[in-house]
N, C-alpha and C positions, 0 to 999 in steps of 0.2 A: 663661245663656239658659234660664230655667225652662221656657219653652214647648216648646223642642226636647227637653229632658230628659224632660218629661212625655209627649211623643209617643213617644219611644223606649221608655219604660216600658210604654205602652199596647200598642205593637207586640210587645214581648217577652211580655207577658201573653197576648196573643191567640195568639201562636205556640205557647206552652207549653200552652194550653188545648186546642189542636187536636190534640195528640199523644195516642195511646192510653195509658191508665193501665197501668203495668207489673203483671205478675202474679208471685207468688212462684215461685222455681225449682221445677220438677217439678209445678206445679199447673196443671191444665187451665183454660182460659178457660170462663166460664159457658156459651158456645155449644157448645164441644166436650164439656163434662162431660155434657150431656144425652144424647150419643150413646154414652157408655161403658156397657158391660154392668154390670148390678147384681152385687155380689159374691155368690158361690154360698153357699147356706146348707144345712147338713146337719143334719137333726133329731138330737136327742141319742141316740135309740135306734139310729140309723144309725151314729153314732160309736162306740157301745158294740159294735155288731155288728162294726165294723171292727177293734176291739181284740181281740175274741174270735177273729176270723179270723186275726189276727196270731199269736195263741197256738197256733191249730190248725196254721198253716203252720210255726211254729217247732218243732212236735212236743211241745209242753207236755203235750198229752193225745193219746194214741195212738188209732188206730181201734179201736172197741169199748170204750174206756175211758169211765168216767163223767166229766163235767166238773163243776166245783163247783156247788153249789146256787145258786138265784137269790139267796138271802140272802147267801151268801158273795161272789158276783160283785158284788152291789149294794154291799157293804162295800168290796170291792177297788177298784171304780171310783167310789165315793162318789156313787152315784145311787140312785134309788128302785128297789124290786123290780119295779114296773110297767114301768119303762124297760127293765130287763134282760129281763123276760118278753117284751116286744115284740120285742127284738133276737133272742131265741132262737126266737120264733115265725117270724121271717123265715128264720133258719137251718134250721129244721125244714122249712119250705115248700120250701127249695132242696135238701133231702135231705142236708144237711151234718151234722145231728144228728138223733137219734131220741129222742122222749119215751117213757118207759115208765111207765105208771100205777103209782104207789106206789114206784117204784125210782129215778127221776131222769131225767136227760138224758144221752145217750151219743153219742160221736162215731160217725157212721155208718160202716159198713164194707161192702165188697163181699163179705165172707165170710158175711154174713147171707143166709139162704135167699131172702127176699122181694126182695132187691135184687141178687142175684148176676148176673142177666142183664138189668139195667135198660137197658143200652146195646145189647143184641142184639135186634133187632126182626124177625128172620126166624122165621117160624112155619110149621109144616106146614099143608098145605091142609086137613087134617082138623080143624085148629083146636085140637087137644089136644097140647101140647108134651110132656106127661108120658108119652105113649104111646111116643115114640121115645127118651126119656131124654136125658141130657147128651151133648154132642158128643164124638166120639172125635177126639183131637188127634194129628196127625202133624207133628212139627217137622222141616222139611226142612233148615233152616240157621239158624244164629245166630252172628254174627260182628261184630267191631268194624271199622268202615270210616270214611272221611272223608265228612262231609256234603257233598252236592252243593248248589249254590246254591238249588235248589228246596226240598230238605229243610231246609236251614238257615233259609230264610225262614219255613217253616211252624212250626219249633220255636224261633224267636227266637234262633238261633245265628249264628255266622259260617261262611262257606263254608270247608270243610276241618276244622271242629271234629270231634272224635270222636263217633260215634253207634253205637248197637247196632242192627244190621239183622237182622231175623228173617223167615223165611218159613214158613208152616204151612198145613196143610189140615185143615179141620173136616169130619168125616163124620157123617151121621145114618143109623142103621140100615145101616151099612156102605157108604153111598153118599157119595162125596166131593161136598160141597155148597158149601163156601166155601174160596176160596184167598185168603190174606191175606199182604200184605207190611207189616211193622211197622218203624218207626224210633223209637228212644228216645234222649234225650241221654246220651252216654257218661259224663259226669261224675256224673250222678245214679244210673246203673245199672251201676256198675263190677262186673265179675264175673258178670253175667248169662250163663247158658249154655243150650244146647239141652236138656241133661239136666235142668236146673232147671225149665225151662218145661214139659217133658214129664212130670216126676214129680209136680208139684203137683196134687193131686186136684180143687181148686176152680177158679174162673175166674181168668184171668190177672191181672185187676186186683186181686183179693184177694192173689195172690202178690206183686205189686209193692208193695202197701202193707205187707204183713207182712215181707218180706225187705229192702225198700229204704226204707220209711217214706214212700212217695209215694202219695197217694190221688187218683185221678181223680174230680173232683166234677161235671164237666159236659163235654159234647162238642158239636161242631158237625159236620154232615155235608153232603156234596154227592152227589147221586144222578144217574146217567145210564145209559142203555142203551148197551151196547158189544158188540163181537164180540171173542172171545179170539184171541190169537196162537196159534201152533202149540204152544208149550210150555204155555201156560195151558190150552188145550183138552185136551192129553194128561193133565195133572194132574187136571183135573176130569172126565175121561172123557166129553167131549162133542166134537162136530164143530166145526171152526172157523167154521161158519155158524150156530152156536147163539147166540141173543142172551142176554147175561148182564146182571145188574144190577151196576153199578160203584158202590161206596160208599166215598167218601173221608172219613175222620174225623180231626179234630184234637181230642184230649182234653186237658183242662186240670186242673191242681191248683188249690189255693186262690189267690185274687187273680188269676185268669185267666192263670196261667203255663202255657204250652203244654208238655206232657210226652210226647205221643205223636202221631205221624202214622201212620195206618193206611189202607191201600188194600185193599179187599176186592172180590172178584168172586163174585157169588152166583148159583147155579143157581136158576131159578124154575119148573122143570117140576113140582116136587112141593112147593115152598115159596113163600111170599109175604112181602113186607116190609110190616109193619103199624106204623103210627104213630098214636097217639091224640092229638087236638088238643083243647085246652080254653081 
């Protein structure tokens, strides 16, 4: 019965043609592909910057040391000197390296005079910080404790991980002006003591990079006005009704790894907090 067979064939063809065409495994259909985000693209100089950052984080070049020349880095990474120069320009703009005319490029350090107090924004109302000189430090406590959930979250740790907790007072012209509580990851700062913090003549960040190889490269802060509790008021020699400036800071080393949580209470009767924006 050729007529019947032909009709069956036509029905089968019609049924097959109405089905959607299969797509290869793991391949989006044309309609869904249009909604997928485009792949991220990183310029070559940014990739070189990332490689240099990895070397800085690994301690290949210590704070204050010279890094290889642009020509040497270009040969190492097999790119042009212009690409290396642009990567180093970015690092210099972020205060991670310092260019010195005729000498080369050096890893930035908090031990250098012009960057020692880059993160300390409290200035005397007179406007001249050199008049009162460096802060006098009184280390009240420095001990290893277990991280609370709040401290662990700020430092990227687990609750209960070991941390170093320190408390100190900074005084200017004999007047206690800043009360600080500091938490540092215990693994990175084994052996840190109150005597060590008190005896180092320069800023704390310079001591941390010199003795422990950890350099703070940036920080984020939250500011608010608060009233002190009785203990804080006693240590700062103010009344409990004296308004203070609370500054909470998280400081980071290379590649945005948090390395310090610091909570400071600042007297503002003779000082002010200054931040320049650009």
